[in-house]
C-alpha positions in Angstrom: 0.0 0.0 0.0 1.1 3.5 -0.8 1.0 5.9 2.2 0.6 9.6 1.4 1.5 12.1 4.2 -0.1 15.5 3.7 1.7 18.2 5.8 -1.0 20.7 6.2 -0.8 24.4 5.2 2.1 26.4 3.7 4.4 29.3 4.4 1.8 31.8 3.1 -1.1 30.5 5.2 -2.1 33.4 7.6 -2.7 32.9 11.3 -1.5 29.4 11.6 1.0 30.0 14.4 1.3 30.1 18.2 0.7 33.5 19.8 4.4 33.8 20.7 5.5 32.8 17.2 7.5 29.8 18.4 5.4 27.3 16.4 4.6 28.0 12.8 2.2 25.3 11.7 3.4 24.8 8.2 7.0 24.2 9.5 5.9 22.0 12.3 3.6 19.8 10.2 6.5 19.4 7.7 8.9 18.4 10.4 6.5 15.8 11.8 5.5 14.5 8.4 9.1 14.2 7.3 10.0 12.2 10.4 7.0 9.9 10.0 7.9 9.4 6.3 11.5 8.6 7.1 10.6 6.1 9.7 8.0 4.4 7.6 10.5 4.1 4.8 13.2 2.8 7.2 10.8 0.0 8.2 10.2 -0.9 4.6 6.8 0.8 3.9 6.0 2.7 0.7 5.5 6.3 1.9 5.9 9.8 0.5 5.1 13.4 1.2 2.2 14.8 -0.7 3.5 18.4 -0.6 7.3 18.6 -0.6 7.0 22.4 -1.3 7.0 25.0 1.4 4.4 27.0 -0.5 0.7 26.8 0.4 -0.4 24.2 -2.3 -4.1 24.5 -2.7 -6.5 21.8 -1.4 -7.7 21.2 -5.0 -4.1 20.5 -6.1 -3.5 18.3 -3.1 -6.5 16.2 -3.9 -5.5 16.1 -7.6 -2.2 14.6 -6.5 -3.9 12.0 -4.3 -6.3 11.2 -7.2 -3.3 10.7 -9.6 -1.8 8.1 -7.2 -5.1 6.4 -6.8 -5.5 6.2 -10.6 -2.1 4.5 -10.9 -2.3 2.1 -8.0 -6.1 1.7 -7.3 -7.8 3.6 -4.4 -7.8 0.5 -2.2 -4.0 0.5 -2.4 -3.5 4.1 -1.2 -4.1 5.8 2.2 -3.8 9.4 3.2 -3.0 11.0 6.6 -3.1 14.8 6.7 -1.0 16.1 9.7 -2.0 19.3 11.5 -1.9 21.1 14.8 -5.1 22.5 16.3 -6.0 26.0 17.5 -8.8 27.5 19.4 -8.3 31.0 17.9 -6.3 32.7 15.1 -2.9 32.9 16.7 -3.5 36.2 18.4 -4.0 35.1 22.1 -3.8 32.2 24.4 -6.6 29.7 25.2 -6.9 26.6 27.4 -8.1 24.0 24.9 -5.9 20.9 24.8 -6.2 17.4 23.3 -5.5 15.1 20.4 -8.1 14.2 17.8 -8.6 12.6 14.4 -11.1 13.5 11.7 -12.7 11.5 8.9 -15.3 12.6 6.3 -18.9 12.0 7.3 -20.4 8.5 7.2 -18.7 5.2 7.3 -15.7 5.1 5.0 -12.4 3.3 4.7 -11.0 6.4 6.5 -12.8 5.2 9.7 -10.6 2.1 9.8 -7.4 4.2 9.4 -8.6 6.6 12.1 -9.4 3.8 14.5 -5.8 2.6 14.2 -4.4 6.1 14.8 -6.8 6.8 17.7 -5.8 3.6 19.4 -2.1 4.4 19.0 -2.6 8.0 20.3 -4.5 6.8 23.4 -1.7 4.4 24.2 1.3 6.6 23.4 -0.1 9.9 24.7 -1.4 8.2 27.9 -2.3 10.9 30.4 -3.1 13.5 27.7 -6.6 14.5 26.7 -8.2 12.6 23.8 -10.9 14.5 22.0 -12.8 11.5 20.9 -16.4 11.4 19.7 -18.2 8.0 20.1 -21.6 9.3 19.0 -21.5 7.1 15.9 -19.7 4.2 17.6 -16.1 5.1 16.8 -13.6 7.6 18.3 -12.9 9.9 15.3 -14.7 13.2 14.7 -16.4 13.8 11.4 -16.2 16.8 9.2 -16.4 17.4 5.4 -12.9 18.8 5.3 -12.0 19.2 1.6 -8.9 17.0 1.8 -11.1 14.2 3.2 -14.3 14.5 1.2 -12.5 15.0 -2.2 -10.2 12.0 -2.1 -11.2 8.4 -3.1 -8.8 6.5 -0.8 -9.0 5.9 3.0 -8.1 9.3 4.5 -8.1 11.0 7.8 -6.7 14.2 9.4 -5.0 14.4 12.7 -4.8 17.4 15.1 -1.9 16.8 17.5 -2.7 19.4 20.2 -3.3 23.1 20.4 -0.7 25.6 19.4 -2.4 28.5 21.2 -2.5 26.7 24.6 0.7 27.2 26.6 0.6 23.7 28.2 0.0 22.1 24.8 2.6 24.2 23.1 5.3 23.2 25.6 4.6 19.5 24.8 4.4 20.0 21.1 7.8 21.7 20.9 9.6 19.3 23.3 11.7 16.5 22.0 9.5 14.1 24.0 6.4 15.5 22.4 7.6 15.4 18.8 8.9 11.8 19.3 5.5 10.7 20.7 3.5 12.4 17.9 5.8 10.8 15.3 5.5 7.4 17.0 1.7 7.4 17.2 1.4 8.2 13.5 4.0 5.6 12.5 2.5 2.8 14.6 -1.1 3.7 13.8 -0.4 3.7 10.0 1.5 0.4 10.2 -1.3 -1.3 12.0 -3.8 -0.1 9.4 -1.6 -1.1 6.4 -0.9 -4.5 7.9 -4.6 -5.1 8.5 -5.3 -4.3 4.9 -2.7 -6.8 3.7 -4.3 -9.4 6.0 -7.8 -8.7 4.6 -6.4 -9.4 1.1 -4.9 -12.7 2.0 
């Protein structure tokens, strides 16, 4: 299976930063996605970055790139994880919101299986941290018609690894421990999903 990692936003995206400017979301997402990509490749999985550019590649273009890979390999042989950091505001002041969450498009899709694997990994690796899960439909992911999720044919989900405008959350996000944990949960969750797909095909 081909794993596509979408590092959300670009250098031109306004407002996507911590109030003190220490975390710029485009840069942070790229660091995490690159580390996840490198570790997946090191373990022998087929993985690549959807947006190697620093520029703010449009959502339509991101989805077009996913669609191209799905056309080549078949949508069941591709999965997408869009990596983000959450915010309660627009980067102008501090809030108290914390927690990790994962989104899928609305309804039951292949993305729900991928999200389940990531949520289980997050709950284990981020033990003691708040999990922003929504079990109203029987699974832990939250649902939204984010463009990157609703306009891609393969299993896709979007992760939010904490809040950049919460001092407590920001401290963890910027720490070596925090970055390592966020990378680990993505790697382990994705691997469990990919391996389960391989088992289903056997």
